[in-house]
C-alpha positions in Angstrom: 120.5 118.7 86.4 118.5 115.7 85.1 117.8 117.8 81.9 121.5 117.4 81.1 121.1 113.6 80.7 121.1 112.7 77.0 118.0 111.0 75.6 116.2 110.9 79.0 112.4 111.1 78.6 109.4 111.9 80.8 111.1 114.4 83.1 107.8 116.3 83.3 105.8 113.3 84.4 106.3 113.9 88.1 107.7 110.4 88.5 110.9 109.3 90.2 113.6 108.3 87.7 114.9 104.7 87.4 118.4 103.4 87.0 118.2 99.7 86.2 119.8 96.9 84.4 122.0 93.8 85.1 124.9 93.9 87.5 127.5 93.2 84.8 127.6 92.6 81.1 127.6 88.8 80.8 127.2 88.5 77.1 125.8 90.4 74.1 122.2 89.1 74.3 121.0 89.2 77.9 121.6 92.9 78.6 120.0 94.0 75.4 116.9 92.0 76.2 116.8 93.4 79.8 117.1 97.0 78.5 114.3 96.5 75.9 111.9 95.1 78.5 112.6 97.9 81.0 112.3 100.5 78.3 108.9 99.1 77.3 107.7 99.3 81.0 109.1 102.7 81.6 107.6 104.1 78.4 104.2 102.6 79.4 104.3 104.4 82.8 106.3 107.5 81.7 109.2 106.9 84.1 112.5 108.5 83.2 114.9 105.6 82.6 118.7 105.1 82.6 120.2 101.8 81.7 122.9 100.6 84.1 125.5 97.8 83.8 129.1 97.4 84.9 131.4 96.7 82.0 133.8 95.0 84.5 133.5 94.0 88.1 136.7 95.2 89.8 135.6 94.4 93.4 134.8 90.7 93.8 135.4 88.8 97.0 137.2 85.9 95.3 139.9 85.7 92.6 137.9 83.2 90.6 134.6 85.2 90.5 133.4 86.4 87.1 134.6 89.9 86.4 133.7 90.5 82.7 133.9 89.6 79.1 136.6 92.2 78.2 136.4 96.0 78.7 136.0 97.3 75.2 133.6 94.5 74.2 131.4 95.2 77.2 131.6 99.0 76.7 130.6 98.6 73.1 127.5 96.6 74.2 126.5 99.3 76.6 127.0 101.9 73.9 124.9 99.9 71.5 122.1 99.4 74.0 121.9 103.2 74.4 121.9 103.9 70.7 119.4 101.2 69.7 116.9 102.0 72.5 117.6 105.8 72.5 118.2 105.7 76.3 121.0 107.1 78.5 123.5 104.7 79.9 125.6 104.4 83.1 128.6 102.3 84.1 131.0 102.4 87.1 134.7 103.2 86.9 137.6 102.3 89.2 140.6 104.3 88.1 141.7 107.5 86.4 142.3 105.7 83.1 138.9 104.0 83.3 137.2 107.4 83.6 138.8 108.5 80.3 137.9 105.2 78.6 134.3 104.7 79.8 133.5 108.3 79.0 133.8 107.5 75.3 131.0 105.0 75.5 128.4 106.0 78.2 126.5 109.1 79.4 127.0 108.8 83.1 130.0 107.7 85.1 129.4 106.0 88.5 131.8 106.2 91.4 131.5 102.9 93.4 130.7 103.1 97.1 134.1 101.8 98.2 135.8 104.5 96.1 133.7 107.5 97.0 136.7 109.1 98.9 139.2 108.6 96.1 140.2 112.1 95.1 142.0 111.3 91.8 139.1 109.2 90.6 136.5 111.9 91.5 138.6 114.6 89.8 139.2 112.5 86.7 135.5 111.7 86.4 134.6 115.4 86.8 137.0 116.4 84.0 135.3 114.1 81.5 132.3 116.6 81.8 130.0 113.6 82.1 127.3 113.3 84.7 128.7 111.7 87.8 126.8 109.4 90.2 128.6 109.1 93.5 127.5 106.2 95.6 127.8 106.8 99.3 130.3 104.4 100.9 129.0 101.8 103.3 131.4 103.3 105.8 130.6 106.9 105.3 128.1 109.2 106.9 125.7 111.2 104.8 127.2 114.4 106.0 130.7 113.4 104.8 129.4 113.0 101.2 129.6 116.8 101.0 133.3 116.5 100.6 133.0 114.0 97.7 130.7 116.4 95.9 133.0 119.3 96.6 135.9 117.5 94.9 133.8 117.1 91.7 132.4 120.7 91.8 135.8 122.3 92.4 137.1 120.3 89.4 134.6 122.1 87.2 131.6 119.8 87.1 128.3 120.3 88.9 126.4 117.5 87.1 126.1 115.2 90.1 123.7 112.9 91.8 124.2 110.9 95.0 123.2 107.4 95.8 122.4 105.9 99.2 123.1 102.1 99.4 123.1 101.3 103.1 125.7 101.3 105.9 127.6 98.4 107.3 125.8 96.8 110.2 128.4 94.5 111.8 130.5 92.5 109.4 127.9 90.7 107.3 124.9 93.0 106.9 123.7 96.4 105.7 121.0 98.7 107.0 119.5 101.8 105.3 119.3 104.9 107.4 116.6 106.9 105.7 117.7 110.1 107.3 120.6 110.0 104.8 118.3 110.8 101.9 117.2 114.1 103.4 120.7 115.0 104.6 122.2 114.5 101.1 119.3 116.3 99.4 120.4 119.4 101.3 123.6 119.5 99.1 121.5 120.5 96.2 121.8 117.4 94.0 119.3 114.6 93.2 119.4 111.6 95.5 118.9 108.0 94.5 118.2 104.9 96.6 120.1 101.8 95.5 117.5 99.3 96.6 119.1 96.0 95.6 122.6 96.7 96.8 121.1 97.8 100.2 119.9 94.1 100.4 123.4 92.8 100.2 124.9 90.6 102.9 128.7 90.9 102.3 131.7 89.1 103.7 130.1 85.6 103.7 132.4 82.7 104.6 132.2 81.3 101.1 133.3 84.5 99.5 130.0 85.1 97.7 127.8 87.9 98.9 124.3 87.0 100.1 121.2 89.0 100.0 117.5 89.3 101.0 115.6 90.1 97.8 112.3 89.5 99.6 112.9 92.9 101.3 113.3 94.8 98.0 109.7 96.1 97.9 109.8 97.2 101.6 113.0 99.2 101.1 111.7 100.6 97.8 108.5 101.8 99.4 110.3 103.3 102.3 112.6 105.2 99.9 109.8 106.7 98.0 108.1 107.7 101.2 111.4 109.3 102.4 111.5 111.5 99.2 114.1 110.0 96.9 114.4 111.5 93.5 115.4 108.2 91.8 115.7 104.5 92.5 118.4 102.0 91.4 117.5 98.4 90.8 119.7 95.6 89.5 117.5 93.1 87.7 118.0 89.9 85.7 115.6 87.4 84.0 117.2 84.6 86.1 119.0 86.0 89.2 119.8 82.5 90.3 122.2 82.1 87.4 123.5 85.7 87.1 127.2 85.9 87.2 127.3 88.7 89.8 125.1 89.8 92.7 122.3 87.3 91.9 121.5 86.9 95.5 120.2 90.5 95.9 118.8 91.2 92.4 115.2 91.6 91.4 113.8 89.1 89.0 112.9 91.0 85.8 109.4 89.6 85.7 108.6 91.3 89.0 109.8 94.8 88.0 106.6 96.1 86.5 104.5 95.2 89.5 106.9 96.9 91.8 107.1 100.1 89.8 103.3 100.3 89.7 103.1 100.1 93.5 105.9 102.8 93.8 104.1 105.1 91.4 100.9 104.8 93.4 102.7 105.5 96.6 104.5 108.5 95.1 101.1 109.8 93.8 99.5 109.4 97.2 102.3 111.4 98.8 
């Protein structure tokens, strides 16, 4: 299935694949710089790389939270990042109309965790014939994700991968059940671990999600040990000033060191 991803490289390297980039397109300079640095790192270590960024954040806790710079402008930036760097691109969608729109600009459509049961959205994404990344809902069991994949497959699209991103633990925390990785792999599709979103601490009193980025390396190593096919990391040069999810993002300067450690672990296994 990964062979169907346009412009992806190093699939024969034996490495995990990496989905990485900023949470959201904030401007036309920062995401391009992020993509270039990640591409340089992944080329150096022969890691298959997919650039990720949301063109719009539709699910923010507060009305006054940053949601984007405009849909078309942001999608054009993601498209240009892919073309200039010769790398595949991914963005998330939230409605049937967004599926049709985003498919014109990116290689992979992502179904957000909160929307993984939305039948019309899954069917619309499937009918674009793009690759579909379905994120497992924080409220959904791994076993139940079979029904999400069935909706896409029965709509004529088998180009799917699934992403684990933690389950709700009380009202304000998430935990990763690593059994989910092996359960979802039984469905026959690649499985990704979204490391940084698994660090989220949602539903905070101030309406801004918290996080525990100091645990990113621990969760990443556990995911590699548990057999994930790919890892998902949101990263930013200055997470403290990022306009979305800064509390759980990885500082870009730390990415190379983390990837080297994960490659060593994967090789040992």
